[in-house]
FITORVO-819506 format. One record per residue: residue in three letters; x negated, y negated, z of N, C-alpha, C, CB in turn. Coordinates in steps of 0.1 Angstrom, whole numbers, plus 5000, padded with zeros to 4 digits. Atoms other than C-alpha are relative to their C-alpha. Glycine has a CB too. Layout:
N
atom r=ala	n_xx=X	n_yy=Y	n_zz=Z	ca_xx=X	ca_yy=Y	ca_zz=Z	c_xx=X	c_yy=Y	c_zz=Z	cb_xx=X	cb_yy=Y	cb_zz=Z
...
! end
This chain:
84
atom r=unk	n_xx=5002	n_yy=4989	n_zz=5004	ca_xx=9179	ca_yy=1365	ca_zz=3076	c_xx=4989	c_yy=5002	c_zz=4986	cb_xx=5012	cb_yy=5006	cb_zz=4999
atom r=unk	n_xx=5008	n_yy=4998	n_zz=5005	ca_xx=9151	ca_yy=1361	ca_zz=3052	c_xx=4986	c_yy=5006	c_zz=5007	cb_xx=5001	cb_yy=4991	cb_zz=4994
atom r=unk	n_xx=5007	n_yy=5001	n_zz=4989	ca_xx=9128	ca_yy=1361	ca_zz=3081	c_xx=5003	c_yy=5015	c_zz=5002	cb_xx=5004	cb_yy=4988	cb_zz=5011
atom r=unk	n_xx=4997	n_yy=4985	n_zz=4998	ca_xx=9142	ca_yy=1394	ca_zz=3090	c_xx=4997	c_yy=5013	c_zz=4993	cb_xx=5010	cb_yy=5000	cb_zz=5000
atom r=unk	n_xx=5005	n_yy=4991	n_zz=5006	ca_xx=9136	ca_yy=1410	ca_zz=3059	c_xx=4985	c_yy=5006	c_zz=4997	cb_xx=5005	cb_yy=4998	cb_zz=4993
atom r=unk	n_xx=5019	n_yy=5000	n_zz=5004	ca_xx=9098	ca_yy=1398	ca_zz=3052	c_xx=4996	c_yy=5007	c_zz=5013	cb_xx=4989	cb_yy=4981	cb_zz=5000
atom r=unk	n_xx=5006	n_yy=4998	n_zz=4986	ca_xx=9092	ca_yy=1408	ca_zz=3090	c_xx=5001	c_yy=5015	c_zz=4996	cb_xx=5010	cb_yy=4994	cb_zz=5016
atom r=unk	n_xx=4995	n_yy=4984	n_zz=5004	ca_xx=9107	ca_yy=1445	ca_zz=3082	c_xx=4993	c_yy=5007	c_zz=4990	cb_xx=5015	cb_yy=5001	cb_zz=4993
atom r=unk	n_xx=5006	n_yy=4993	n_zz=5007	ca_xx=9091	ca_yy=1450	ca_zz=3049	c_xx=4985	c_yy=4999	c_zz=5007	cb_xx=5003	cb_yy=4996	cb_zz=4986
atom r=unk	n_xx=5011	n_yy=5000	n_zz=4996	ca_xx=9059	ca_yy=1439	ca_zz=3067	c_xx=4995	c_yy=5013	c_zz=5005	cb_xx=5000	cb_yy=4991	cb_zz=5009
atom r=unk	n_xx=4998	n_yy=4988	n_zz=4985	ca_xx=9061	ca_yy=1463	ca_zz=3099	c_xx=5000	c_yy=5012	c_zz=4984	cb_xx=5022	cb_yy=5000	cb_zz=5015
atom r=unk	n_xx=4996	n_yy=4988	n_zz=5007	ca_xx=9073	ca_yy=1490	ca_zz=3071	c_xx=4985	c_yy=5005	c_zz=4992	cb_xx=5013	cb_yy=4995	cb_zz=4988
atom r=unk	n_xx=5010	n_yy=5004	n_zz=5012	ca_xx=9043	ca_yy=1485	ca_zz=3047	c_xx=4989	c_yy=5006	c_zz=5007	cb_xx=4998	cb_yy=4984	cb_zz=4996
atom r=unk	n_xx=5010	n_yy=4999	n_zz=4993	ca_xx=9017	ca_yy=1483	ca_zz=3071	c_xx=5000	c_yy=5018	c_zz=5007	cb_xx=5002	cb_yy=4987	cb_zz=5010
atom r=unk	n_xx=5003	n_yy=4989	n_zz=4987	ca_xx=9028	ca_yy=1512	ca_zz=3096	c_xx=4994	c_yy=5016	c_zz=4986	cb_xx=5022	cb_yy=5005	cb_zz=5014
atom r=unk	n_xx=5004	n_yy=4988	n_zz=5013	ca_xx=9033	ca_yy=1540	ca_zz=3057	c_xx=4981	c_yy=4996	c_zz=4998	cb_xx=5013	cb_yy=4995	cb_zz=4980
atom r=unk	n_xx=5020	n_yy=5001	n_zz=5004	ca_xx=8991	ca_yy=1525	ca_zz=3049	c_xx=4996	c_yy=5011	c_zz=5010	cb_xx=4989	cb_yy=4981	cb_zz=5005
atom r=unk	n_xx=5007	n_yy=4992	n_zz=4987	ca_xx=8983	ca_yy=1534	ca_zz=3086	c_xx=4998	c_yy=5014	c_zz=5000	cb_xx=5006	cb_yy=4998	cb_zz=5012
atom r=unk	n_xx=4999	n_yy=4981	n_zz=5005	ca_xx=9001	ca_yy=1570	ca_zz=3078	c_xx=4987	c_yy=5004	c_zz=4991	cb_xx=5016	cb_yy=5004	cb_zz=4989
atom r=unk	n_xx=5012	n_yy=4990	n_zz=5010	ca_xx=8984	ca_yy=1579	ca_zz=3049	c_xx=4989	c_yy=4997	c_zz=5004	cb_xx=5000	cb_yy=4998	cb_zz=4984
atom r=unk	n_xx=5017	n_yy=4999	n_zz=4995	ca_xx=8948	ca_yy=1569	ca_zz=3060	c_xx=5000	c_yy=5007	c_zz=5011	cb_xx=4993	cb_yy=4987	cb_zz=5005
atom r=unk	n_xx=5002	n_yy=4988	n_zz=4988	ca_xx=8954	ca_yy=1590	ca_zz=3093	c_xx=5003	c_yy=5012	c_zz=4991	cb_xx=5013	cb_yy=4999	cb_zz=5015
atom r=unk	n_xx=5003	n_yy=4986	n_zz=5012	ca_xx=8964	ca_yy=1614	ca_zz=3069	c_xx=4990	c_yy=5007	c_zz=4995	cb_xx=5003	cb_yy=4998	cb_zz=4990
atom r=unk	n_xx=5010	n_yy=5001	n_zz=5012	ca_xx=8938	ca_yy=1614	ca_zz=3043	c_xx=4987	c_yy=5002	c_zz=5014	cb_xx=5001	cb_yy=4981	cb_zz=4989
atom r=unk	n_xx=5005	n_yy=4998	n_zz=4986	ca_xx=8915	ca_yy=1611	ca_zz=3081	c_xx=4998	c_yy=5015	c_zz=5004	cb_xx=5011	cb_yy=4993	cb_zz=5010
atom r=unk	n_xx=4996	n_yy=4985	n_zz=4994	ca_xx=8928	ca_yy=1642	ca_zz=3095	c_xx=4999	c_yy=5011	c_zz=4989	cb_xx=5016	cb_yy=5000	cb_zz=5007
atom r=unk	n_xx=5000	n_yy=4988	n_zz=5007	ca_xx=8926	ca_yy=1665	ca_zz=3064	c_xx=4988	c_yy=4996	c_zz=4999	cb_xx=5008	cb_yy=5005	cb_zz=4987
atom r=unk	n_xx=5011	n_yy=4994	n_zz=5005	ca_xx=8895	ca_yy=1657	ca_zz=3053	c_xx=4988	c_yy=4999	c_zz=5016	cb_xx=4994	cb_yy=4990	cb_zz=4984
atom r=unk	n_xx=5004	n_yy=4993	n_zz=4987	ca_xx=8882	ca_yy=1660	ca_zz=3093	c_xx=5006	c_yy=5011	c_zz=5003	cb_xx=5001	cb_yy=4993	cb_zz=5010
atom r=unk	n_xx=4993	n_yy=4989	n_zz=4994	ca_xx=8898	ca_yy=1693	ca_zz=3096	c_xx=5003	c_yy=5001	c_zz=5012	cb_xx=4995	cb_yy=5010	cb_zz=4999
atom r=unk	n_xx=4987	n_yy=4999	n_zz=4986	ca_xx=8921	ca_yy=1684	ca_zz=3124	c_xx=5011	c_yy=5007	c_zz=5001	cb_xx=5006	cb_yy=4989	cb_zz=5003
atom r=unk	n_xx=4988	n_yy=4996	n_zz=5000	ca_xx=8947	ca_yy=1701	ca_zz=3138	c_xx=5012	c_yy=4993	c_zz=4998	cb_xx=5000	cb_yy=5007	cb_zz=5008
atom r=unk	n_xx=4987	n_yy=5007	n_zz=4999	ca_xx=8985	ca_yy=1695	ca_zz=3137	c_xx=5003	c_yy=4996	c_zz=5013	cb_xx=5011	cb_yy=5008	cb_zz=4995
atom r=unk	n_xx=4993	n_yy=5012	n_zz=4989	ca_xx=8998	ca_yy=1666	ca_zz=3158	c_xx=5008	c_yy=4993	c_zz=4994	cb_xx=4993	cb_yy=4990	cb_zz=5007
atom r=unk	n_xx=4990	n_yy=5008	n_zz=5005	ca_xx=9023	ca_yy=1637	ca_zz=3156	c_xx=4998	c_yy=4990	c_zz=5011	cb_xx=5015	cb_yy=5007	cb_zz=4999
atom r=unk	n_xx=4995	n_yy=5015	n_zz=4993	ca_xx=9026	ca_yy=1602	ca_zz=3168	c_xx=5015	c_yy=4995	c_zz=5006	cb_xx=4997	cb_yy=4990	cb_zz=4991
atom r=unk	n_xx=4984	n_yy=5000	n_zz=4994	ca_xx=9059	ca_yy=1598	ca_zz=3186	c_xx=4999	c_yy=4990	c_zz=5015	cb_xx=5006	cb_yy=5020	cb_zz=5005
atom r=unk	n_xx=5000	n_yy=5006	n_zz=4981	ca_xx=9073	ca_yy=1579	ca_zz=3217	c_xx=5017	c_yy=5006	c_zz=5006	cb_xx=4999	cb_yy=4975	cb_zz=5002
atom r=unk	n_xx=4989	n_yy=4993	n_zz=4994	ca_xx=9094	ca_yy=1602	ca_zz=3233	c_xx=5008	c_yy=5009	c_zz=4989	cb_xx=5009	cb_yy=4990	cb_zz=5008
atom r=unk	n_xx=4995	n_yy=4989	n_zz=5007	ca_xx=9118	ca_yy=1620	ca_zz=3208	c_xx=5001	c_yy=4992	c_zz=4983	cb_xx=5017	cb_yy=5007	cb_zz=5009
atom r=unk	n_xx=5000	n_yy=5008	n_zz=5014	ca_xx=9111	ca_yy=1591	ca_zz=3178	c_xx=4989	c_yy=5003	c_zz=4993	cb_xx=5001	cb_yy=4984	cb_zz=5000
atom r=unk	n_xx=5012	n_yy=4996	n_zz=5003	ca_xx=9085	ca_yy=1606	ca_zz=3159	c_xx=4997	c_yy=4991	c_zz=4986	cb_xx=5001	cb_yy=5017	cb_zz=4999
atom r=unk	n_xx=5012	n_yy=5010	n_zz=5009	ca_xx=9061	ca_yy=1578	ca_zz=3137	c_xx=4997	c_yy=5009	c_zz=4989	cb_xx=4984	cb_yy=4995	cb_zz=5009
atom r=unk	n_xx=5005	n_yy=4993	n_zz=5011	ca_xx=9044	ca_yy=1605	ca_zz=3118	c_xx=4993	c_yy=5013	c_zz=5009	cb_xx=4988	cb_yy=4989	cb_zz=4990
atom r=unk	n_xx=4998	n_yy=4985	n_zz=4991	ca_xx=9036	ca_yy=1640	ca_zz=3119	c_xx=4987	c_yy=5004	c_zz=4990	cb_xx=5019	cb_yy=5012	cb_zz=4998
atom r=unk	n_xx=5009	n_yy=4989	n_zz=5012	ca_xx=9006	ca_yy=1660	ca_zz=3102	c_xx=4998	c_yy=5016	c_zz=5002	cb_xx=4983	cb_yy=4994	cb_zz=4999
atom r=unk	n_xx=4992	n_yy=4984	n_zz=4997	ca_xx=9013	ca_yy=1697	ca_zz=3100	c_xx=4984	c_yy=5007	c_zz=4993	cb_xx=5021	cb_yy=5005	cb_zz=4987
atom r=unk	n_xx=5014	n_yy=4996	n_zz=5011	ca_xx=8979	ca_yy=1719	ca_zz=3088	c_xx=5005	c_yy=5018	c_zz=5011	cb_xx=4976	cb_yy=4988	cb_zz=5003
atom r=unk	n_xx=5002	n_yy=4985	n_zz=4999	ca_xx=8988	ca_yy=1762	ca_zz=3084	c_xx=4988	c_yy=5001	c_zz=4990	cb_xx=5013	cb_yy=5011	cb_zz=4997
atom r=unk	n_xx=5011	n_yy=4991	n_zz=5006	ca_xx=8964	ca_yy=1786	ca_zz=3067	c_xx=5000	c_yy=4987	c_zz=4987	cb_xx=5007	cb_yy=5021	cb_zz=4996
atom r=unk	n_xx=5000	n_yy=5003	n_zz=5015	ca_xx=8971	ca_yy=1773	ca_zz=3032	c_xx=5002	c_yy=4984	c_zz=4996	cb_xx=5013	cb_yy=5009	cb_zz=4992
atom r=unk	n_xx=4993	n_yy=5018	n_zz=5006	ca_xx=8991	ca_yy=1736	ca_zz=3033	c_xx=4993	c_yy=4992	c_zz=5009	cb_xx=5018	cb_yy=4995	cb_zz=5002
atom r=unk	n_xx=5002	n_yy=5012	n_zz=4990	ca_xx=8986	ca_yy=1704	ca_zz=3054	c_xx=5016	c_yy=4993	c_zz=4989	cb_xx=4979	cb_yy=4987	cb_zz=5000
atom r=unk	n_xx=4985	n_yy=5009	n_zz=5008	ca_xx=9019	ca_yy=1682	ca_zz=3049	c_xx=4998	c_yy=4988	c_zz=5011	cb_xx=5022	cb_yy=5011	cb_zz=5001
atom r=unk	n_xx=4996	n_yy=5014	n_zz=4998	ca_xx=9024	ca_yy=1645	ca_zz=3061	c_xx=5013	c_yy=4999	c_zz=5002	cb_xx=4998	cb_yy=4992	cb_zz=4990
atom r=unk	n_xx=4985	n_yy=5002	n_zz=5000	ca_xx=9058	ca_yy=1635	ca_zz=3072	c_xx=4998	c_yy=4983	c_zz=5010	cb_xx=5009	cb_yy=5017	cb_zz=5009
atom r=unk	n_xx=4996	n_yy=5015	n_zz=4993	ca_xx=9072	ca_yy=1598	ca_zz=3082	c_xx=5013	c_yy=5005	c_zz=5008	cb_xx=5003	cb_yy=4985	cb_zz=4987
atom r=unk	n_xx=4989	n_yy=4999	n_zz=4991	ca_xx=9097	ca_yy=1602	ca_zz=3109	c_xx=5009	c_yy=4984	c_zz=4998	cb_xx=4993	cb_yy=5003	cb_zz=5015
atom r=unk	n_xx=4989	n_yy=5013	n_zz=4997	ca_xx=9126	ca_yy=1583	ca_zz=3121	c_xx=4993	c_yy=4986	c_zz=5003	cb_xx=5010	cb_yy=5003	cb_zz=5016
atom r=unk	n_xx=5003	n_yy=5010	n_zz=4989	ca_xx=9103	ca_yy=1559	ca_zz=3139	c_xx=4999	c_yy=4989	c_zz=4989	cb_xx=4985	cb_yy=5003	cb_zz=5010
atom r=unk	n_xx=5002	n_yy=5006	n_zz=5006	ca_xx=9093	ca_yy=1539	ca_zz=3111	c_xx=5009	c_yy=4988	c_zz=4994	cb_xx=4996	cb_yy=5008	cb_zz=4996
atom r=unk	n_xx=4992	n_yy=5008	n_zz=5005	ca_xx=9124	ca_yy=1525	ca_zz=3098	c_xx=5006	c_yy=4994	c_zz=5014	cb_xx=5009	cb_yy=5007	cb_zz=4990
atom r=unk	n_xx=4999	n_yy=5007	n_zz=4987	ca_xx=9132	ca_yy=1515	ca_zz=3139	c_xx=4990	c_yy=4988	c_zz=4997	cb_xx=4996	cb_yy=5010	cb_zz=5014
atom r=unk	n_xx=5014	n_yy=5007	n_zz=4997	ca_xx=9095	ca_yy=1503	ca_zz=3140	c_xx=5005	c_yy=4989	c_zz=4994	cb_xx=4985	cb_yy=5006	cb_zz=4993
atom r=unk	n_xx=4999	n_yy=5010	n_zz=5008	ca_xx=9100	ca_yy=1480	ca_zz=3105	c_xx=5013	c_yy=4993	c_zz=5007	cb_xx=5001	cb_yy=5005	cb_zz=4985
atom r=unk	n_xx=4990	n_yy=5015	n_zz=4997	ca_xx=9136	ca_yy=1464	ca_zz=3121	c_xx=4997	c_yy=4997	c_zz=5015	cb_xx=5019	cb_yy=5002	cb_zz=4998
atom r=unk	n_xx=5006	n_yy=5006	n_zz=4987	ca_xx=9121	ca_yy=1458	ca_zz=3154	c_xx=4995	c_yy=4989	c_zz=4997	cb_xx=4988	cb_yy=5009	cb_zz=5007
atom r=unk	n_xx=5007	n_yy=5011	n_zz=5007	ca_xx=9092	ca_yy=1439	ca_zz=3133	c_xx=5011	c_yy=4987	c_zz=4989	cb_xx=4989	cb_yy=5009	cb_zz=4989
atom r=unk	n_xx=4994	n_yy=5012	n_zz=5009	ca_xx=9119	ca_yy=1419	ca_zz=3115	c_xx=5008	c_yy=4995	c_zz=5013	cb_xx=5012	cb_yy=5006	cb_zz=4984
atom r=unk	n_xx=4992	n_yy=5014	n_zz=4990	ca_xx=9138	ca_yy=1409	ca_zz=3144	c_xx=4990	c_yy=4994	c_zz=5012	cb_xx=5016	cb_yy=5005	cb_zz=5010
atom r=unk	n_xx=5011	n_yy=5007	n_zz=4988	ca_xx=9106	ca_yy=1398	ca_zz=3166	c_xx=4997	c_yy=4989	c_zz=4988	cb_xx=4983	cb_yy=5011	cb_zz=5006
atom r=unk	n_xx=5002	n_yy=5008	n_zz=5012	ca_xx=9097	ca_yy=1381	ca_zz=3130	c_xx=5013	c_yy=4987	c_zz=4996	cb_xx=4998	cb_yy=5012	cb_zz=4988
atom r=unk	n_xx=4984	n_yy=5009	n_zz=5001	ca_xx=9134	ca_yy=1364	ca_zz=3128	c_xx=5006	c_yy=4989	c_zz=5011	cb_xx=5012	cb_yy=5012	cb_zz=5002
atom r=unk	n_xx=5003	n_yy=5008	n_zz=4985	ca_xx=9129	ca_yy=1352	ca_zz=3166	c_xx=4994	c_yy=4987	c_zz=4999	cb_xx=4989	cb_yy=5007	cb_zz=5010
atom r=unk	n_xx=5010	n_yy=5014	n_zz=5008	ca_xx=9099	ca_yy=1334	ca_zz=3154	c_xx=5000	c_yy=4992	c_zz=4992	cb_xx=4991	cb_yy=5002	cb_zz=4995
atom r=unk	n_xx=4989	n_yy=5011	n_zz=5014	ca_xx=9115	ca_yy=1317	ca_zz=3125	c_xx=5008	c_yy=4993	c_zz=5008	cb_xx=5012	cb_yy=5009	cb_zz=4985
atom r=unk	n_xx=4993	n_yy=5007	n_zz=4988	ca_xx=9140	ca_yy=1310	ca_zz=3149	c_xx=4994	c_yy=4989	c_zz=5011	cb_xx=5005	cb_yy=5010	cb_zz=5007
atom r=unk	n_xx=5003	n_yy=5012	n_zz=4991	ca_xx=9120	ca_yy=1290	ca_zz=3173	c_xx=4989	c_yy=4995	c_zz=4991	cb_xx=4995	cb_yy=5003	cb_zz=5017
atom r=unk	n_xx=5007	n_yy=5007	n_zz=5010	ca_xx=9099	ca_yy=1276	ca_zz=3147	c_xx=5010	c_yy=4986	c_zz=4996	cb_xx=4996	cb_yy=5010	cb_zz=4988
atom r=unk	n_xx=4994	n_yy=5008	n_zz=5009	ca_xx=9126	ca_yy=1261	ca_zz=3131	c_xx=5006	c_yy=4988	c_zz=5009	cb_xx=5010	cb_yy=5007	cb_zz=4992
atom r=unk	n_xx=4996	n_yy=5007	n_zz=4990	ca_xx=9140	ca_yy=1248	ca_zz=3164	c_xx=4990	c_yy=4989	c_zz=5006	cb_xx=5003	cb_yy=5008	cb_zz=5009
atom r=unk	n_xx=5016	n_yy=5005	n_zz=4994	ca_xx=9104	ca_yy=1237	ca_zz=3174	c_xx=4999	c_yy=4988	c_zz=4990	cb_xx=4985	cb_yy=5013	cb_zz=4998
atom r=unk	n_xx=5002	n_yy=5010	n_zz=5009	ca_xx=9101	ca_yy=1217	ca_zz=3145	c_xx=5011	c_yy=4989	c_zz=4995	cb_xx=4995	cb_yy=5007	cb_zz=4990
atom r=unk	n_xx=4993	n_yy=5009	n_zz=5003	ca_xx=9132	ca_yy=1199	ca_zz=3139	c_xx=5010	c_yy=5009	c_zz=4993	cb_xx=4993	cb_yy=4988	cb_zz=4993
! end
Protein backbone atom coordinates (compact mmCIF):
# COMPACT_ATOMS: atom_id res chain seq x y z
CA UNK A 1 0.00 0.00 0.00
CA UNK A 2 2.85 2.39 0.82
CA UNK A 3 4.50 1.64 -2.55
CA UNK A 4 1.23 2.49 -4.32
CA UNK A 5 0.93 5.83 -2.53
CA UNK A 6 4.57 6.81 -2.96
CA UNK A 7 4.61 5.86 -6.63
CA UNK A 8 1.41 7.78 -7.27
CA UNK A 9 2.73 10.82 -5.43
CA UNK A 10 5.99 10.76 -7.38
CA UNK A 11 4.20 10.58 -10.74
CA UNK A 12 1.75 13.34 -9.75
CA UNK A 13 4.58 15.66 -8.67
CA UNK A 14 6.61 14.93 -11.81
CA UNK A 15 3.64 15.60 -14.12
CA UNK A 16 2.72 18.78 -12.25
CA UNK A 17 6.24 20.17 -12.49
CA UNK A 18 6.48 19.20 -16.17
CA UNK A 19 3.13 20.88 -16.85
CA UNK A 20 4.15 24.07 -15.09
CA UNK A 21 7.45 24.22 -16.97
CA UNK A 22 5.67 23.59 -20.27
CA UNK A 23 3.18 26.37 -19.45
CA UNK A 24 5.98 28.83 -18.69
CA UNK A 25 7.84 27.96 -21.89
CA UNK A 26 4.62 28.22 -23.93
CA UNK A 27 3.78 31.62 -22.47
CA UNK A 28 7.27 33.03 -22.97
CA UNK A 29 7.52 31.57 -26.47
CA UNK A 30 4.17 33.01 -27.62
CA UNK A 31 2.85 29.55 -28.50
CA UNK A 32 -0.74 29.20 -29.58
CA UNK A 33 -3.28 27.16 -27.61
CA UNK A 34 -2.69 23.42 -27.34
CA UNK A 35 -3.48 20.41 -25.20
CA UNK A 36 -1.68 17.21 -24.28
CA UNK A 37 -4.17 14.35 -24.30
CA UNK A 38 -4.69 10.70 -25.10
CA UNK A 39 -8.12 10.50 -26.65
CA UNK A 40 -10.62 12.23 -24.38
CA UNK A 41 -8.29 12.15 -21.35
CA UNK A 42 -6.56 15.55 -21.08
CA UNK A 43 -3.34 15.80 -19.10
CA UNK A 44 -2.54 19.43 -19.72
CA UNK A 45 -4.11 22.31 -21.66
CA UNK A 46 -2.65 25.71 -22.50
CA UNK A 47 -5.04 28.34 -23.82
CA UNK A 48 -4.15 31.77 -25.12
CA UNK A 49 -6.64 34.51 -25.89
CA UNK A 50 -5.99 38.12 -26.71
CA UNK A 51 -5.59 39.27 -23.09
CA UNK A 52 -5.29 36.10 -21.01
CA UNK A 53 -3.37 32.84 -20.94
CA UNK A 54 -4.41 29.87 -18.83
CA UNK A 55 -2.84 26.58 -17.88
CA UNK A 56 -5.13 23.71 -16.89
CA UNK A 57 -4.36 20.25 -15.53
CA UNK A 58 -6.92 17.71 -16.66
CA UNK A 59 -8.24 14.41 -15.40
CA UNK A 60 -5.26 12.59 -16.90
CA UNK A 61 -2.91 13.63 -14.09
CA UNK A 62 -4.67 11.62 -11.34
CA UNK A 63 -5.15 8.71 -13.74
CA UNK A 64 -1.44 8.70 -14.60
CA UNK A 65 -0.59 8.97 -10.89
CA UNK A 66 -2.75 5.92 -10.19
CA UNK A 67 -1.06 4.04 -13.02
CA UNK A 68 2.39 4.99 -11.73
CA UNK A 69 1.44 3.91 -8.23
CA UNK A 70 0.22 0.55 -9.52
CA UNK A 71 3.44 0.00 -11.45
CA UNK A 72 5.46 0.90 -8.35
CA UNK A 73 3.41 -1.46 -6.18
CA UNK A 74 3.85 -4.33 -8.65
CA UNK A 75 7.60 -3.68 -8.76
CA UNK A 76 7.80 -3.62 -4.97
CA UNK A 77 5.88 -6.90 -4.75
CA UNK A 78 8.20 -8.49 -7.30
CA UNK A 79 11.29 -7.38 -5.38
CA UNK A 80 9.83 -8.58 -2.08
CA UNK A 81 9.20 -12.08 -3.48
CA UNK A 82 12.59 -12.20 -5.16
CA UNK A 83 14.61 -11.23 -2.08
CA UNK A 84 12.72 -13.48 0.28
